[in-house]
C-alpha positions as CSV (number, residue, x, y, z in Angstrom):
1,X,7.8,2.4,6.4
2,X,10.4,4.5,8.6
3,X,11.6,2.2,11.5
4,X,13.8,4.4,13.8
5,X,15.7,7.5,13.5
6,X,18.5,9.5,15.4
7,X,20.0,12.7,15.3
8,X,23.3,13.3,13.2
9,X,23.9,16.8,14.0
10,X,21.9,20.1,14.2
11,X,19.1,20.2,11.9
12,X,19.9,16.4,10.4
13,X,18.4,13.0,10.9
14,X,19.4,9.6,10.1
15,X,16.5,7.4,9.1
16,X,16.3,3.8,8.7
17,X,13.5,1.9,6.6
18,X,12.2,-1.5,6.7
19,X,14.1,-2.6,3.8
20,X,12.7,-4.4,0.6
21,X,14.4,-6.4,-2.3
22,X,15.1,-3.1,-4.1
23,X,16.3,0.4,-2.7
24,X,18.4,1.8,-0.1
25,X,17.4,1.2,3.8
26,X,18.7,4.7,5.0
27,X,18.2,8.2,4.0
28,X,19.5,11.5,5.7
29,X,16.8,14.3,6.1
30,X,16.7,17.7,7.1
31,X,14.6,19.2,10.2
32,X,12.5,22.3,9.7
33,X,9.3,23.5,8.1
34,X,10.2,22.1,4.3
35,X,12.3,19.2,4.9
36,X,14.0,17.4,2.3
37,X,15.4,14.3,2.3
38,X,18.9,13.7,0.8
39,X,20.4,10.7,-1.1
40,X,20.1,7.7,0.3
41,X,23.0,5.6,2.1
42,X,23.9,2.3,1.3
43,X,24.2,-0.1,4.0
44,X,27.6,0.5,5.7
45,X,28.4,-3.2,6.5
46,X,29.5,-5.0,3.4
47,X,28.4,-8.5,4.7
48,X,24.9,-7.6,5.4
49,X,23.9,-6.2,2.0
50,X,24.6,-10.0,0.3
51,X,21.8,-11.3,2.5
52,X,18.3,-11.2,2.2
53,X,16.2,-8.2,2.9
54,X,14.2,-9.5,6.0
55,X,17.8,-10.1,7.7
56,X,18.5,-6.7,7.0
57,X,16.4,-5.2,9.5
58,X,18.4,-2.4,11.2
59,X,17.5,-0.5,14.0
60,X,19.5,3.0,15.0
61,X,20.5,3.9,18.5
62,X,21.3,7.3,19.7
63,X,24.6,6.7,21.5
64,X,25.0,10.5,22.6
65,X,24.2,13.9,20.7
66,X,26.0,13.5,17.6
67,X,26.4,9.8,17.3
68,X,24.3,7.3,15.8
69,X,24.8,3.4,15.8
70,X,23.7,1.3,13.0
71,X,22.6,-2.3,14.4
72,X,21.5,-5.0,12.2
73,X,18.8,-6.9,14.2
74,X,19.9,-10.5,13.4
75,X,23.7,-10.0,13.3
76,X,26.4,-9.1,15.6
77,X,28.1,-6.5,13.4
78,X,27.4,-3.0,13.8
79,X,28.5,0.4,12.6
80,X,29.0,3.7,14.1
81,X,28.1,7.1,12.1
82,X,29.0,10.9,13.5
83,X,28.1,13.9,12.6
84,X,30.9,14.5,9.9
85,X,29.2,11.4,8.4
86,X,32.2,9.0,9.2
87,X,31.3,5.4,9.2
88,X,33.0,3.1,11.5
89,X,32.1,-0.8,11.0
90,X,32.8,-2.8,13.9
91,X,32.0,-6.5,15.1
92,X,30.5,-7.6,18.4
93,X,32.3,-10.5,20.2
94,X,29.7,-13.3,20.3
95,X,29.0,-15.5,17.2
96,X,25.2,-15.7,16.1
97,X,23.6,-18.3,13.9
98,X,22.8,-17.0,10.8
99,X,19.2,-15.4,10.2
100,X,16.8,-17.4,8.3
101,X,13.2,-16.6,7.2
102,X,10.0,-18.6,7.8
103,X,7.1,-17.8,5.6
104,X,3.2,-19.1,6.3
105,X,0.7,-18.2,3.7
106,X,-2.7,-17.7,5.2
107,X,-5.4,-17.0,2.2
108,X,-3.4,-13.9,0.1
109,X,-1.4,-12.9,2.9
110,X,2.1,-14.0,3.8
111,X,3.6,-13.7,7.4
112,X,7.3,-13.5,8.1
113,X,9.0,-14.5,11.2
114,X,12.4,-15.6,12.2
115,X,13.4,-19.0,12.4
116,X,13.9,-20.7,15.9
117,X,17.6,-20.5,16.8
118,X,18.2,-16.8,15.0
119,X,18.8,-14.3,18.1
120,X,19.1,-10.7,17.7
121,X,22.5,-8.9,18.3
122,X,21.8,-5.5,20.2
123,X,19.2,-3.9,22.0
124,X,20.8,-0.4,22.4
125,X,23.7,2.0,22.5
126,X,25.3,4.9,24.7
127,X,28.5,6.3,24.9
128,X,30.7,6.6,28.4
129,X,33.9,8.0,29.0
130,X,35.1,7.8,25.1
131,X,33.8,4.4,25.5
132,X,30.9,3.0,23.5
133,X,28.4,0.5,25.4
134,X,26.3,-1.8,23.4
135,X,24.0,-3.7,25.0
136,X,23.7,-7.2,23.6
137,X,20.8,-9.3,23.4
138,X,23.1,-12.5,22.8
139,X,22.8,-16.2,22.5
140,X,24.1,-17.7,25.9
141,X,22.5,-17.8,29.3
142,X,23.1,-14.3,29.8
143,X,20.6,-13.1,27.1
144,X,19.7,-9.7,27.7
145,X,22.6,-9.0,30.2
146,X,25.7,-8.3,28.6
147,X,27.0,-5.0,28.4
148,X,29.9,-4.7,25.8
149,X,32.5,-2.1,26.0
150,X,34.5,-0.7,23.0
151,X,36.7,2.0,22.8
152,X,35.2,4.8,20.8
153,X,38.3,5.6,19.0
154,X,38.8,2.3,17.1
155,X,36.0,0.4,18.0
156,X,38.4,-2.3,19.8
157,X,36.7,-4.6,22.5
158,X,37.6,-3.6,26.0
159,X,35.4,-6.0,28.1
160,X,31.6,-7.2,29.2
161,X,29.6,-6.2,32.1
162,X,27.3,-8.6,33.2
163,X,23.8,-6.7,34.3
164,X,21.8,-8.3,37.4
165,X,18.6,-8.2,35.3
166,X,17.4,-8.8,31.8
167,X,17.7,-5.3,30.0
168,X,16.2,-3.9,27.2
169,X,17.3,-0.2,26.4
170,X,20.5,1.9,28.1
171,X,21.1,5.4,28.4
172,X,24.1,7.4,30.3
173,X,24.5,11.0,31.9
174,X,28.0,11.4,33.5
175,X,29.1,8.4,35.2
176,X,25.2,7.2,35.5
177,X,23.8,4.2,33.6
178,X,20.1,4.1,32.8
179,X,18.5,0.7,31.9
180,X,15.1,-0.4,31.2
181,X,15.3,-3.8,33.2
182,X,12.8,-6.6,33.7
183,X,12.3,-8.9,36.5
184,X,9.7,-11.7,36.4
185,X,7.8,-9.7,33.7
186,X,7.7,-6.3,35.8
187,X,9.5,-3.7,33.9
188,X,11.6,-1.0,35.9
189,X,14.3,1.6,35.6
190,X,17.5,0.9,37.3
191,X,20.3,3.2,37.6
192,X,24.0,2.3,38.0
193,X,27.3,4.1,38.7
194,X,30.0,3.4,36.3
195,X,33.4,3.6,37.5
196,X,36.3,3.8,35.4
């Protein structure tokens, strides 16, 4: 099944499927009355191609109108894909423990879950003034509060903003950062002014 998708350009979508031991996890699709999927894509991050399919689970985040971020759930690496299909891989700044898989047999069914200690790497992405903002789930005491900043041109690391609340999703409009945040199990929308 498809897990997520984002718009690559007018009339095109990039879709991510829940990966399995065989087959690719990505495909591009046309939007319209008779949509047609194009050739599937190999995972753009070489190191992740070699890990088990469970650890390859990948979310797609819409950074802006024509830019998509491919962010494997259990790794710090990510990749940018723009409307010209250029793929730019990058790596987050925080080391993460390796993802492992635990299985539990219950009759004929098998339940998969992440082993204790494994953490996700990213929760969202947005662009601002030619920079890429990546909301990092992280493994530190500041879990879910780190907003890493990368140059949009070469994806070099620029710095980190520490948000005051646990955060789940981000979006930008002009110099305004919108965050779906959480405080004592209460969800709310927080708005911040970004200053160059």
